[in-house]
KOLBA-195041 format. One record per residue (C-alpha): residue number from 0; residue in one letter; x, y, z. Coordinates in nm, 3 decimals. Layout:
% KOLBA-195041
+------+--------+---------+---------+---------+
| kegu | kollum |      xx |      yy |      zz |
+------+--------+---------+---------+---------+
|  NUM |      A |       X |       Y |       Z |
...
+------+--------+---------+---------+---------+
This chain:
% KOLBA-195041
+------+--------+---------+---------+---------+
| kegu | kollum |      xx |      yy |      zz |
+------+--------+---------+---------+---------+
|    0 |      M |   0.001 |  -0.012 |  -0.002 |
|    1 |      E |   0.122 |   0.352 |  -0.091 |
|    2 |      K |   0.179 |   0.590 |   0.189 |
|    3 |      M |   0.400 |   0.885 |   0.309 |
|    4 |      I |   0.486 |   1.103 |   0.589 |
|    5 |      F |   0.543 |   1.483 |   0.592 |
|    6 |      I |   0.799 |   1.609 |   0.830 |
|    7 |      D |   0.792 |   1.982 |   0.958 |
|    8 |      K |   0.857 |   2.214 |   1.232 |
|    9 |      P |   0.841 |   2.266 |   1.513 |
|   10 |      F |   0.995 |   1.904 |   1.620 |
|   11 |      V |   1.049 |   1.568 |   1.496 |
|   12 |      S |   1.145 |   1.322 |   1.784 |
|   13 |      D |   1.446 |   1.064 |   1.757 |
|   14 |      F |   1.203 |   0.786 |   1.813 |
|   15 |      L |   0.998 |   0.900 |   1.496 |
|   16 |      K |   1.322 |   0.915 |   1.310 |
|   17 |      T |   1.419 |   0.570 |   1.403 |
|   18 |      T |   1.085 |   0.462 |   1.304 |
|   19 |      I |   1.076 |   0.597 |   0.959 |
|   20 |      E |   1.428 |   0.464 |   0.896 |
|   21 |      E |   1.362 |   0.110 |   1.044 |
|   22 |      N |   1.025 |   0.073 |   0.862 |
|   23 |      G |   1.129 |   0.254 |   0.525 |
|   24 |      F |   0.832 |   0.476 |   0.557 |
|   25 |      P |   0.834 |   0.712 |   0.255 |
|   26 |      V |   0.911 |   1.097 |   0.346 |
|   27 |      V |   0.822 |   1.368 |   0.110 |
|   28 |      K |   1.116 |   1.587 |   0.053 |
|   29 |      T |   0.962 |   1.932 |   0.123 |
|   30 |      K |   1.189 |   2.227 |   0.192 |
|   31 |      M |   1.124 |   2.178 |   0.577 |
|   32 |      A |   1.209 |   1.806 |   0.539 |
|   33 |      E |   1.536 |   1.890 |   0.397 |
|   34 |      K |   1.619 |   2.149 |   0.661 |
|   35 |      L |   1.541 |   1.889 |   0.929 |
|   36 |      G |   1.791 |   1.654 |   0.770 |
|   37 |      F |   1.552 |   1.418 |   0.539 |
|   38 |      T |   1.762 |   1.478 |   0.220 |
|   39 |      K |   1.855 |   1.150 |   0.084 |
|   40 |      G |   1.784 |   0.758 |   0.094 |
|   41 |      P |   1.554 |   0.533 |  -0.061 |
|   42 |      N |   1.270 |   0.605 |   0.120 |
|   43 |      I |   1.289 |   0.990 |   0.048 |
|   44 |      I |   1.067 |   1.097 |  -0.235 |
|   45 |      N |   1.018 |   1.417 |  -0.434 |
|   46 |      E |   0.733 |   1.657 |  -0.408 |
|   47 |      K |   0.618 |   1.574 |  -0.762 |
|   48 |      A |   0.609 |   1.209 |  -0.699 |
|   49 |      A |   0.425 |   1.258 |  -0.377 |
|   50 |      I |   0.173 |   1.474 |  -0.573 |
|   51 |      Q |   0.137 |   1.206 |  -0.833 |
|   52 |      K |   0.086 |   0.915 |  -0.560 |
|   53 |      A |  -0.158 |   1.108 |  -0.385 |
|   54 |      K |  -0.350 |   1.180 |  -0.690 |
|   55 |      S |  -0.354 |   0.820 |  -0.824 |
|   56 |      S |  -0.411 |   0.658 |  -0.509 |
|   57 |      K |  -0.771 |   0.691 |  -0.309 |
|   58 |      N |  -0.722 |   0.764 |   0.036 |
|   59 |      I |  -0.362 |   0.721 |   0.064 |
|   60 |      P |  -0.245 |   0.706 |   0.423 |
|   61 |      I |  -0.059 |   1.004 |   0.514 |
|   62 |      Y |   0.086 |   1.133 |   0.849 |
|   63 |      T |   0.206 |   1.482 |   0.943 |
|   64 |      T |   0.434 |   1.533 |   1.223 |
|   65 |      S |   0.282 |   1.887 |   1.222 |
|   66 |      E |  -0.025 |   2.059 |   1.115 |
|   67 |      N |   0.242 |   2.295 |   0.952 |
|   68 |      A |   0.228 |   2.042 |   0.669 |
|   69 |      I |  -0.127 |   2.118 |   0.634 |
|   70 |      G |  -0.042 |   2.420 |   0.416 |
|   71 |      W |   0.154 |   2.205 |   0.160 |
|   72 |      I |  -0.143 |   1.962 |   0.147 |
|   73 |      A |  -0.394 |   2.260 |   0.069 |
|   74 |      E |  -0.164 |   2.381 |  -0.185 |
|   75 |      H |  -0.055 |   2.070 |  -0.365 |
|   76 |      L |  -0.337 |   1.858 |  -0.337 |
|   77 |      S |  -0.614 |   2.099 |  -0.397 |
|   78 |      D |  -0.793 |   1.877 |  -0.656 |
|   79 |      T |  -0.823 |   1.580 |  -0.430 |
|   80 |      N |  -1.074 |   1.549 |  -0.133 |
|   81 |      L |  -0.820 |   1.561 |   0.145 |
|   82 |      P |  -0.783 |   1.953 |   0.193 |
|   83 |      R |  -1.153 |   1.936 |   0.232 |
|   84 |      K |  -1.163 |   1.659 |   0.471 |
|   85 |      I |  -0.896 |   1.841 |   0.680 |
|   86 |      D |  -1.069 |   2.168 |   0.693 |
|   87 |      L |  -1.390 |   1.966 |   0.839 |
|   88 |      F |  -1.170 |   1.923 |   1.170 |
|   89 |      K |  -0.953 |   2.206 |   1.149 |
|   90 |      D |  -1.182 |   2.466 |   1.123 |
|   91 |      K |  -1.355 |   2.483 |   1.442 |
|   92 |      V |  -1.682 |   2.658 |   1.307 |
|   93 |      K |  -1.691 |   2.371 |   1.012 |
|   94 |      F |  -1.653 |   2.099 |   1.279 |
|   95 |      R |  -1.934 |   2.233 |   1.504 |
|   96 |      A |  -2.159 |   2.247 |   1.192 |
|   97 |      L |  -2.040 |   1.867 |   1.116 |
|   98 |      T |  -2.154 |   1.744 |   1.460 |
|   99 |      K |  -2.440 |   1.975 |   1.468 |
|  100 |      T |  -2.687 |   1.666 |   1.426 |
|  101 |      M |  -2.532 |   1.512 |   1.716 |
|  102 |      Y |  -2.520 |   1.810 |   1.963 |
|  103 |      P |  -2.840 |   2.024 |   1.824 |
|  104 |      D |  -2.859 |   2.248 |   2.137 |
|  105 |      F |  -2.486 |   2.318 |   2.131 |
|  106 |      Y |  -2.425 |   2.711 |   2.130 |
|  107 |      F |  -2.143 |   2.849 |   1.911 |
|  108 |      R |  -2.087 |   3.163 |   1.696 |
|  109 |      E |  -1.788 |   3.295 |   1.476 |
|  110 |      I |  -1.655 |   3.638 |   1.535 |
|  111 |      K |  -1.386 |   3.868 |   1.387 |
|  112 |      P |  -1.122 |   4.040 |   1.575 |
|  113 |      N |  -1.263 |   4.386 |   1.519 |
|  114 |      E |  -1.597 |   4.264 |   1.685 |
|  115 |      L |  -1.417 |   4.186 |   2.003 |
|  116 |      G |  -1.469 |   4.549 |   2.108 |
|  117 |      N |  -1.841 |   4.578 |   2.098 |
|  118 |      L |  -1.930 |   4.205 |   2.163 |
|  119 |      S |  -2.277 |   4.185 |   2.370 |
|  120 |      M |  -2.260 |   3.918 |   2.647 |
|  121 |      E |  -2.620 |   3.940 |   2.656 |
|  122 |      N |  -2.722 |   3.621 |   2.446 |
|  123 |      I |  -2.421 |   3.425 |   2.511 |
|  124 |      P |  -2.420 |   3.147 |   2.743 |
|  125 |      M |  -2.195 |   3.174 |   3.058 |
|  126 |      P |  -1.938 |   3.043 |   3.098 |
|  127 |      F |  -1.795 |   3.035 |   2.758 |
|  128 |      I |  -1.477 |   2.947 |   2.551 |
|  129 |      I |  -1.328 |   3.165 |   2.307 |
|  130 |      K |  -1.033 |   3.071 |   2.084 |
|  131 |      P |  -0.905 |   3.092 |   1.728 |
|  132 |      T |  -1.111 |   2.926 |   1.470 |
|  133 |      V |  -0.788 |   2.765 |   1.362 |
|  134 |      G |  -0.548 |   2.702 |   1.654 |
|  135 |      F |  -0.306 |   2.493 |   1.816 |
|  136 |      F |  -0.138 |   2.427 |   2.144 |
|  137 |      S |  -0.380 |   2.594 |   2.380 |
|  138 |      M |  -0.274 |   2.939 |   2.219 |
|  139 |      G |  -0.558 |   3.196 |   2.234 |
|  140 |      V |  -0.787 |   2.965 |   2.443 |
|  141 |      Y |  -0.985 |   3.156 |   2.719 |
|  142 |      K |  -1.251 |   3.046 |   2.941 |
|  143 |      V |  -1.478 |   3.360 |   3.032 |
|  144 |      T |  -1.678 |   3.268 |   3.368 |
|  145 |      D |  -1.856 |   3.631 |   3.381 |
|  146 |      P |  -1.917 |   3.958 |   3.187 |
|  147 |      N |  -1.673 |   4.154 |   3.410 |
|  148 |      K |  -1.369 |   3.921 |   3.328 |
|  149 |      W |  -1.436 |   3.982 |   2.954 |
|  150 |      K |  -1.256 |   4.346 |   2.931 |
|  151 |      Q |  -0.938 |   4.200 |   3.085 |
|  152 |      I |  -0.954 |   3.863 |   2.846 |
|  153 |      K |  -1.020 |   4.069 |   2.538 |
|  154 |      E |  -0.696 |   4.280 |   2.611 |
|  155 |      V |  -0.514 |   3.967 |   2.645 |
|  156 |      I |  -0.643 |   3.833 |   2.317 |
|  157 |      T |  -0.559 |   4.118 |   2.111 |
|  158 |      S |  -0.198 |   4.112 |   2.245 |
|  159 |      E |  -0.163 |   3.754 |   2.163 |
|  160 |      I |  -0.293 |   3.796 |   1.839 |
|  161 |      I |   0.020 |   4.011 |   1.753 |
|  162 |      S |   0.269 |   3.822 |   1.958 |
|  163 |      T |   0.171 |   3.482 |   1.781 |
|  164 |      K |   0.141 |   3.646 |   1.449 |
|  165 |      N |   0.421 |   3.482 |   1.265 |
|  166 |      L |   0.492 |   3.166 |   1.493 |
|  167 |      Y |   0.275 |   2.906 |   1.280 |
|  168 |      P |   0.143 |   2.923 |   0.931 |
|  169 |      K |  -0.239 |   3.020 |   0.912 |
|  170 |      E |  -0.329 |   2.672 |   0.833 |
|  171 |      V |  -0.241 |   2.590 |   1.188 |
|  172 |      L |  -0.298 |   2.897 |   1.394 |
|  173 |      N |  -0.514 |   3.189 |   1.231 |
|  174 |      T |  -0.618 |   3.452 |   1.458 |
|  175 |      T |  -0.831 |   3.654 |   1.156 |
|  176 |      A |  -1.125 |   3.470 |   1.327 |
|  177 |      F |  -1.250 |   3.336 |   1.649 |
|  178 |      I |  -1.516 |   3.080 |   1.790 |
|  179 |      I |  -1.724 |   3.159 |   2.091 |
|  180 |      E |  -1.861 |   2.823 |   2.214 |
|  181 |      Q |  -2.056 |   2.698 |   2.516 |
|  182 |      Y |  -1.801 |   2.582 |   2.791 |
|  183 |      I |  -1.846 |   2.192 |   2.841 |
|  184 |      E |  -1.809 |   2.081 |   3.189 |
|  185 |      G |  -1.665 |   1.744 |   3.279 |
|  186 |      E |  -1.357 |   1.509 |   3.270 |
|  187 |      E |  -1.126 |   1.584 |   2.964 |
|  188 |      F |  -0.953 |   1.349 |   2.754 |
|  189 |      A |  -0.716 |   1.323 |   2.484 |
|  190 |      V |  -0.730 |   1.028 |   2.237 |
|  191 |      D |  -0.480 |   0.911 |   1.959 |
|  192 |      A |  -0.660 |   0.721 |   1.686 |
|  193 |      Y |  -0.712 |   0.654 |   1.314 |
|  194 |      F |  -0.992 |   0.565 |   1.084 |
|  195 |      N |  -0.888 |   0.278 |   0.890 |
|  196 |      A |  -0.923 |   0.196 |   0.495 |
|  197 |      S |  -1.308 |   0.097 |   0.567 |
|  198 |      G |  -1.372 |   0.420 |   0.803 |
|  199 |      E |  -1.358 |   0.239 |   1.126 |
|  200 |      P |  -1.209 |   0.414 |   1.407 |
|  201 |      V |  -0.884 |   0.232 |   1.568 |
|  202 |      I |  -0.781 |   0.390 |   1.911 |
|  203 |      L |  -0.427 |   0.384 |   1.986 |
|  204 |      N |  -0.413 |   0.557 |   2.330 |
|  205 |      I |  -0.613 |   0.766 |   2.571 |
|  206 |      H |  -0.482 |   1.023 |   2.802 |
|  207 |      K |  -0.670 |   1.193 |   3.091 |
|  208 |      H |  -0.587 |   1.576 |   3.092 |
|  209 |      I |  -0.580 |   1.703 |   3.436 |
|  210 |      F |  -0.595 |   2.074 |   3.539 |
|  211 |      S |  -0.512 |   2.269 |   3.851 |
|  212 |      S |  -0.831 |   2.465 |   3.900 |
|  213 |      N |  -1.167 |   2.510 |   3.710 |
|  214 |      D |  -1.033 |   2.812 |   3.528 |
|  215 |      D |  -0.708 |   2.627 |   3.379 |
|  216 |      V |  -0.710 |   2.580 |   3.008 |
|  217 |      S |  -0.332 |   2.512 |   2.988 |
|  218 |      D |  -0.185 |   2.167 |   2.859 |
|  219 |      R |   0.037 |   2.081 |   3.149 |
|  220 |      I |  -0.043 |   1.717 |   3.234 |
|  221 |      Y |  -0.177 |   1.406 |   3.039 |
|  222 |      I |  -0.207 |   1.094 |   3.217 |
|  223 |      S |  -0.258 |   0.722 |   3.051 |
|  224 |      S |  -0.296 |   0.407 |   3.258 |
|  225 |      K |  -0.477 |   0.080 |   3.245 |
|  226 |      E |  -0.776 |   0.209 |   3.431 |
|  227 |      I |  -0.822 |   0.512 |   3.209 |
|  228 |      I |  -0.802 |   0.308 |   2.864 |
|  229 |      E |  -1.024 |   0.000 |   2.993 |
|  230 |      S |  -1.304 |   0.228 |   3.141 |
|  231 |      N |  -1.323 |   0.468 |   2.825 |
|  232 |      I |  -1.211 |   0.284 |   2.526 |
|  233 |      D |  -1.579 |   0.141 |   2.423 |
|  234 |      Q |  -1.771 |   0.450 |   2.469 |
|  235 |      F |  -1.478 |   0.668 |   2.292 |
|  236 |      S |  -1.487 |   0.441 |   2.019 |
|  237 |      A |  -1.867 |   0.448 |   1.971 |
|  238 |      F |  -1.849 |   0.829 |   1.945 |
|  239 |      L |  -1.567 |   0.805 |   1.679 |
|  240 |      K |  -1.771 |   0.572 |   1.494 |
|  241 |      K |  -2.042 |   0.859 |   1.470 |
|  242 |      I |  -1.782 |   1.102 |   1.371 |
|  243 |      G |  -1.640 |   0.876 |   1.098 |
|  244 |      K |  -2.011 |   0.820 |   0.948 |
|  245 |      L |  -2.038 |   1.226 |   0.953 |
|  246 |      S |  -1.702 |   1.302 |   0.787 |
|  247 |      E |  -1.655 |   0.985 |   0.570 |
|  248 |      V |  -1.282 |   0.979 |   0.623 |
|  249 |      K |  -1.065 |   0.678 |   0.564 |
|  250 |      N |  -0.681 |   0.630 |   0.628 |
|  251 |      F |  -0.697 |   0.934 |   0.841 |
|  252 |      P |  -0.504 |   0.980 |   1.189 |
|  253 |      V |  -0.671 |   1.201 |   1.425 |
|  254 |      H |  -0.574 |   1.343 |   1.779 |
|  255 |      V |  -0.916 |   1.381 |   1.977 |
|  256 |      E |  -1.005 |   1.627 |   2.249 |
|  257 |      I |  -1.329 |   1.524 |   2.441 |
|  258 |      R |  -1.497 |   1.583 |   2.747 |
|  259 |      R |  -1.745 |   1.363 |   2.935 |
|  260 |      D |  -2.006 |   1.539 |   3.145 |
|  261 |      R |  -2.169 |   1.444 |   3.489 |
|  262 |      A |  -2.445 |   1.280 |   3.294 |
|  263 |      G |  -2.190 |   1.049 |   3.137 |
|  264 |      S |  -2.233 |   1.210 |   2.764 |
|  265 |      V |  -1.937 |   1.261 |   2.557 |
|  266 |      W |  -1.873 |   1.602 |   2.399 |
|  267 |      P |  -1.590 |   1.695 |   2.148 |
|  268 |      I |  -1.378 |   1.993 |   2.221 |
|  269 |      E |  -1.174 |   1.935 |   1.888 |
|  270 |      I |  -1.040 |   1.675 |   1.654 |
|  271 |      N |  -0.704 |   1.759 |   1.510 |
|  272 |      P |  -0.644 |   1.606 |   1.179 |
|  273 |      M |  -0.341 |   1.407 |   1.010 |
|  274 |      R |  -0.165 |   1.364 |   1.335 |
|  275 |      F |  -0.149 |   1.218 |   1.667 |
|  276 |      G |  -0.054 |   1.453 |   1.958 |
|  277 |      G |   0.149 |   1.749 |   1.875 |
|  278 |      W |   0.539 |   1.753 |   1.907 |
|  279 |      C |   0.560 |   1.384 |   1.877 |
|  280 |      T |   0.437 |   1.331 |   2.248 |
|  281 |      T |   0.131 |   1.093 |   2.288 |
|  282 |      A |   0.221 |   0.867 |   2.009 |
|  283 |      D |   0.572 |   0.850 |   2.121 |
|  284 |      M |   0.465 |   0.800 |   2.476 |
|  285 |      T |   0.232 |   0.511 |   2.387 |
|  286 |      Y |   0.563 |   0.324 |   2.303 |
|  287 |      F |   0.723 |   0.420 |   2.629 |
|  288 |      A |   0.424 |   0.298 |   2.818 |
|  289 |      Y |   0.296 |   0.015 |   2.630 |
|  290 |      Q |   0.572 |  -0.103 |   2.405 |
|  291 |      F |   0.394 |  -0.106 |   2.068 |
|  292 |      N |   0.449 |   0.168 |   1.805 |
|  293 |      P |   0.123 |   0.370 |   1.697 |
|  294 |      Y |   0.291 |   0.483 |   1.376 |
|  295 |      V |   0.370 |   0.130 |   1.244 |
|  296 |      L |   0.001 |   0.039 |   1.371 |
|  297 |      Y |  -0.153 |   0.308 |   1.166 |
|  298 |      F |   0.026 |   0.245 |   0.856 |
|  299 |      S |   0.001 |  -0.153 |   0.861 |
|  300 |      Q |  -0.393 |  -0.098 |   0.952 |
|  301 |      K |  -0.347 |  -0.279 |   1.274 |
|  302 |      R |  -0.542 |  -0.261 |   1.608 |
|  303 |      P |  -0.371 |  -0.262 |   1.970 |
|  304 |      D |  -0.441 |  -0.595 |   2.148 |
|  305 |      W |  -0.544 |  -0.398 |   2.458 |
|  306 |      K |  -0.621 |  -0.698 |   2.667 |
|  307 |      E |  -0.251 |  -0.822 |   2.604 |
|  308 |      I |  -0.097 |  -0.485 |   2.625 |
|  309 |      L |  -0.247 |  -0.387 |   2.971 |
|  310 |      K |  -0.139 |  -0.706 |   3.167 |
|  311 |      N |   0.079 |  -0.624 |   3.457 |
|  312 |      K |   0.006 |  -0.242 |   3.423 |
|  313 |      E |  -0.179 |  -0.205 |   3.730 |
|  314 |      G |  -0.125 |   0.100 |   3.962 |
|  315 |      K |   0.119 |   0.277 |   3.693 |
|  316 |      L |   0.050 |   0.612 |   3.561 |
|  317 |      Y |   0.214 |   0.699 |   3.232 |
|  318 |      S |   0.224 |   1.070 |   3.202 |
|  319 |      I |   0.335 |   1.358 |   2.958 |
|  320 |      I |   0.437 |   1.688 |   3.146 |
|  321 |      V |   0.426 |   1.991 |   2.909 |
|  322 |      L |   0.678 |   2.236 |   3.032 |
|  323 |      D |   0.510 |   2.551 |   2.909 |
|  324 |      N |   0.663 |   2.880 |   2.998 |
|  325 |      S |   0.438 |   2.975 |   3.274 |
|  326 |      T |   0.687 |   3.192 |   3.456 |
|  327 |      G |   0.566 |   3.537 |   3.345 |
|  328 |      I |   0.938 |   3.573 |   3.237 |
|  329 |      E |   0.992 |   3.625 |   2.851 |
|  330 |      G |   1.206 |   3.343 |   2.714 |
|  331 |      N |   1.454 |   3.589 |   2.590 |
|  332 |      Q |   1.530 |   3.688 |   2.945 |
|  333 |      I |   1.574 |   3.348 |   3.076 |
|  334 |      T |   1.944 |   3.230 |   3.078 |
|  335 |      A |   1.900 |   2.860 |   3.206 |
|  336 |      F |   1.659 |   2.591 |   3.302 |
|  337 |      D |   1.742 |   2.346 |   3.547 |
|  338 |      Y |   1.631 |   2.010 |   3.377 |
|  339 |      D |   1.841 |   1.815 |   3.620 |
|  340 |      L |   1.650 |   1.950 |   3.932 |
|  341 |      L |   1.328 |   1.894 |   3.754 |
|  342 |      L |   1.428 |   1.533 |   3.703 |
|  343 |      S |   1.506 |   1.495 |   4.060 |
|  344 |      K |   1.148 |   1.544 |   4.153 |
|  345 |      F |   1.011 |   1.234 |   4.003 |
|  346 |      E |   1.049 |   0.878 |   4.062 |
|  347 |      K |   1.103 |   0.729 |   3.729 |
|  348 |      P |   1.161 |   0.977 |   3.441 |
|  349 |      L |   1.146 |   0.805 |   3.088 |
|  350 |      E |   1.245 |   1.066 |   2.876 |
|  351 |      I |   1.323 |   1.452 |   2.899 |
|  352 |      R |   1.287 |   1.650 |   2.558 |
|  353 |      K |   1.441 |   1.998 |   2.578 |
|  354 |      I |   1.307 |   2.269 |   2.346 |
|  355 |      D |   1.453 |   2.622 |   2.263 |
|  356 |      Y |   1.225 |   2.823 |   2.489 |
|  357 |      R |   1.347 |   3.139 |   2.302 |
|  358 |      E |   1.189 |   3.030 |   1.998 |
|  359 |      Y |   0.876 |   2.846 |   2.142 |
|  360 |      P |   0.670 |   2.907 |   2.473 |
|  361 |      V |   0.775 |   2.581 |   2.604 |
|  362 |      F |   1.085 |   2.469 |   2.795 |
|  363 |      G |   1.038 |   2.095 |   2.692 |
|  364 |      F |   0.823 |   1.775 |   2.758 |
|  365 |      L |   0.887 |   1.496 |   3.018 |
|  366 |      F |   0.755 |   1.150 |   3.007 |
|  367 |      T |   0.731 |   0.983 |   3.337 |
|  368 |      E |   0.609 |   0.670 |   3.500 |
|  369 |      T |   0.458 |   0.736 |   3.855 |
|  370 |      K |   0.306 |   0.481 |   4.098 |
|  371 |      E |  -0.053 |   0.571 |   4.174 |
|  372 |      E |   0.032 |   0.628 |   4.553 |
|  373 |      N |   0.300 |   0.869 |   4.434 |
|  374 |      F |   0.042 |   1.105 |   4.261 |
|  375 |      F |   0.161 |   1.404 |   4.471 |
|  376 |      E |   0.462 |   1.444 |   4.236 |
|  377 |      L |   0.244 |   1.523 |   3.940 |
|  378 |      E |  -0.002 |   1.743 |   4.165 |
|  379 |      R |   0.319 |   1.948 |   4.244 |
|  380 |      I |   0.427 |   2.003 |   3.895 |
|  381 |      L |   0.079 |   2.057 |   3.765 |
|  382 |      K |   0.048 |   2.381 |   4.033 |
|  383 |      S |   0.418 |   2.487 |   3.950 |
|  384 |      D |   0.476 |   2.814 |   3.777 |
|  385 |      L |   0.836 |   2.664 |   3.699 |
|  386 |      K |   1.012 |   2.968 |   3.837 |
|  387 |      E |   1.192 |   2.726 |   4.070 |
|  388 |      F |   1.389 |   2.560 |   3.769 |
|  389 |      V |   1.485 |   2.881 |   3.585 |
|  390 |      T |   1.777 |   3.166 |   3.588 |
|  391 |      F |   1.708 |   3.478 |   3.439 |
|  392 |      N |   1.827 |   3.813 |   3.358 |
|  393 |      A |   1.573 |   4.082 |   3.469 |
|  394 |      F |   1.728 |   4.322 |   3.190 |
|  395 |      G |   1.702 |   4.092 |   2.910 |
+------+--------+---------+---------+---------+
């Protein structure tokens, strides 16, 4: 079966590079792939060949390391169905329209930046979420709990539009339009999955997203465990089956963010197309935690044998800790981040991935294994502003 991978910024892990090499997965030789070291070899294919493959193979399995590659797909594969399918999920207003039959009473509306100043709170249900219609990595996501908070949040959004303007392509983060939607109460989960050649969903991992408070919308900690997977996989599979029928996608990887309310109903926050968790996090962590490779399973159209995989996993928590810059200090004022001190706070770190915090608002990603009885170490980092790990120059 034909297949291809698009490599792009902001990050490609060593684990994924090794996976590509060992399995001979074809990588498209875009300018960005070349910059990231994918220049030659039997599995490197030029852009012209990639376009030809995609056009001649219906529903060719494609994986992108980053949504940055969506721009390439939109430009070069415009006469295939793929850009339209991607847009169904990537554009949050289109996604809400797609799922309207599943959630007929769900409130949402699109708003332009120049409407922010005069927005009336009168007919908007409280609390609500406001975020870019095309967004990534919790950027520009705010929860508004009462009208008095709106003035302050409005100012923050306006300054964030300016500061993130050139950080990602417009297909990934586009602050020229926002969506306002009702806030969904409940537990939040992140699910890596793919729709196979028949359009059936295959779940590759489930992480529970934990928060420090009711107002927290950050991405700090995601936890996977035997209990989390076993107690959610059937319901989440049934939900994805409905999404598959509405969207009619095939050979299509997704990173799904959902909430379950107190009544037990599942509500989608968003579905990110053509990839698993960003920055090679959730898919790589699946291998560290459960010793199977989700990239390989996707391209070989296989399902994880969860019954076998979860044997002897009782009482273990596998966490992704996103070390977002929550210090309140600009990255260019920070002279050092003490990764060793950070690692000393955890019983079993599995991997630390350092990121250039001057270029991106994140210090790195930490994968850990924690016994359930040591949950306090996760709680501690969840509430930390990370100032204890940084050295900074107040004068920049």
